[in-house]
N, C-alpha and C positions, 0 to 999 in steps of 0.2 A: 332769696338772698335780698336785703335791701342796699341801693348802691346809692352816689351821690348824683346831682344833676349832671345834666352834658354838658351845660354852660361850665360851671365848677371846674369838670377833667377839663377841658380843650384854654381851659385860663394855664392850667401846670405845664401846657407843652411839652413835655420829659421828652427828652432827644439822648440816641449812645453818650457815654460819659465821656468826661473831660475833666483832665484836672482841674484846669480855671472855673470850672464851673460850681456855682456856692451850693450846690447837691449831690448827691451821691443817691445808691439805692439798691437793696439786698435782694437776693436772684434766691427763691426759695423758701419752701412754708416755714423749716424751722429757724432758719437766722432771723425771716420778719418777725415773727413771733417774738424771738429773744429780744428781737431789738425797741418792740411795742412794750412787753413787759418792765425793759429795765427802765424806761423811761429818761435812758440818757439823751438822745434824739430828739429833736421836733420832727414828727413825721408828717409830710404834705401829705400823702395819701397811699393806698395800697390797691394795686390793680390784681383783678384774679381771670385765671383763663376761665373760660365756660364749662369747658371738660374735668374741672377740678369738683373732688365730689365731696370733700370736707367742709363746706364754707362756713357753715352756721357759725360754729365756736369762731371762727375769725372774724366773722362779721358782729358779731356779741364783744369780743374784744375790741374791735374798732370802735364799734358805737357808744360804750364803755367812754371809750376814753377821746370822742370826739372825731376821731378822724376817717375822713371821707376813704368811700370802697367804691371802686368803679372793676367793671367789666369789660376788658381788651386786647383780645387776642391779638390783634394784629400788632399792639405795641409791647407784649408780652414778646411775641419773636422776633420784633427789631433789637429789644434791649440784650436776649440771653443770646448765648450760641451755644445755648444745650437744650436736645427736645426733652427733658423732664423737668421744666420749671414751669411751676403752674400760679407763683405768687413773686410779686412786686415791691416791694416797698420802697418808697421815695422820700429819703430825709434829709435834713438838711444839715452841712458840713459845721462842724463844732470846735472853738477853739479850747486847750486843756491844761492843765500847769501839773508836773507829777507833787504827790505827799512827799514831804522831805524827810519827813517823819515815820516812810517805812522805807520795806526791802524793794529793791528794786534790778530788774533786767535790763540790760544795754545793748543795743543790737550796734555794732558801726557797721555803715555803710550798705544795708544788707538791699541784694540786688534781684529776690526773687520771689513775685505775690503771695503764691502757693505756700512757701517758707515760712513768710511772714502769716499767714494765715494762721498758719499751722500752730507754730511758736506761740501767739498770742492766745489761744484756744489750751496751751500746754499750759501757758502762765496761769491763767484765772484755774486749772485744773489743779494747779498745786496751790492756790492760794499766795500768788505774787500779781497786786491790780496795779504795779505803773510800770510803763515800757519807755526808755526813751530812747530813741532814735540818730544816729550820728548822719549828717548826711555830709555827701547824695544817700539818699535813701526811698526804698519805693513810696509810694505813695498810697498811707494808709485807708484810704475811703476809696479805693477800686476795688468797684466789684468783686474783682476775680479773689482782692485780700479777706474781704468782707462776708464774701462766702467761703473760704477757705477756713476763715476763723470761727463758722458757725452763731456766730452770733455775739463770741465771745470781744470782737471791739466792743461793745458796748456793752460790757461789765469791767473793763479797768479805766485807765489813768495813761493816757500817751500825749508824750510833746516830743519835738524835731529841737535839735539842737545843732548849730553850723563847727560844733570841737568839740572832741573830750574835755579841754580844758573849760569850755561853757556850762560842760553842764558838771562836771566838780566843782566850779566856783558855784553854782545855785545847789547842788547837792551834796555838801560839806560831809556830810552826817556820815554816812556809807563806809564798809571797809570792803575797797576794791578786789576784787580776784579776777584777772585775766584771764582766758581760756584761751592758751595755744599751745602748739606741738610742739614747741622747745621750753617748753614752762618747768620752773623749778624744782616744782611740789605734785606728786603725782597724789589724785584725787582718789580717795577709795571709803567706803562705805564706815569702815574704823576710823581715819584720820579725817574725818570731814571736819571742819573750824563750825564753829558754832558764835559768832560774832552777833551782838544782838543787831544791827543796822547792817546787810551786806548789797553790796550792788556787784552782779555777775556781770563779765562783760565779753561780748562774742566778737566775734569778727566774719566777712561776708562770706557765700558760700567758695569762691575761688580762690581768695588770698589771705583767708583766716585775720591775725591782727601782724603789724608789723611791728619790729622787733623795739619803739619807742614806747610799747607797754608792757615790757619784761619790769621799767619801772615804775610801774602808773601804779602800782598793787602790789598782792602776793601773786604772781603767776603760776596758774595749777594746769596739769593734765590727764588729758582719762586716760589712764592704761589701755593699752588694744595692742591686739597681735601684730608681725608686722606684714601679716600679708595684705593689709590695705593703707593706702597713703595717709588716710585721715578719715571722721568720721564722719555722715551726714552734719550739715550742720544744725536740722531740728532732733536728731537723736541726741545728739551733746547735750542741747538745749534742755533737752526734756533728764537726761542723765545730771547734768549739771543744778537745775532747779529742784530734782528732787531728792538730791541726797541735802541741799542746802535746807529745804524747809523740813526736809525728813528729822534732821540734825537740830533746827530750831525748834521744834512741836509744832510745826503748824501742822 
């Protein structure tokens, strides 16, 4: 396996993740390869563990895109808290804007990194490629989010907004549907709306959406038994996204 020179590796000086840093990294082979193939992020370099047994394909992928490849067991151990990480891909953080002519997901104050990553993957799986985050919100570039998304982060557009009002000002064309426990309209396969463009709005894991969102659009509720107080956020997003994209023929 070919690797870049030692001096080039030293110049990168990769450290454990900090939100203020201008770079982040993928943990694992699959998200790293997805990042490279997507072409969304500028990849500074890829680190491989000496025990990784399928490195030739990765080496060819990096070589074809001019990405430096290094073998560095100590760095991988320092960056990852899991034993089964054999590849780390370092990339530059980037700014994006949502496509105002596409249907979107809106996450209001998401607070769990694993949930956010899973939601990103679910969105891409159902054909939604634009996701808004209403601050305060988890850092989408945190390696735990990136890993939970399994590389889906690099297949979509994301944008942070200070408020839902700011989001709507910049994305006025979508018909809004807010998912709430006291929503007025039960959402089922038979009665799912079919708007040309939609925004599906979800609150955070602990508090959901407050009552101000009852008038933000059409409030909906996913019917459930009384034996649980609410559905897990990722499950609710999966159900809602599936129903709306299916109704729209995606």
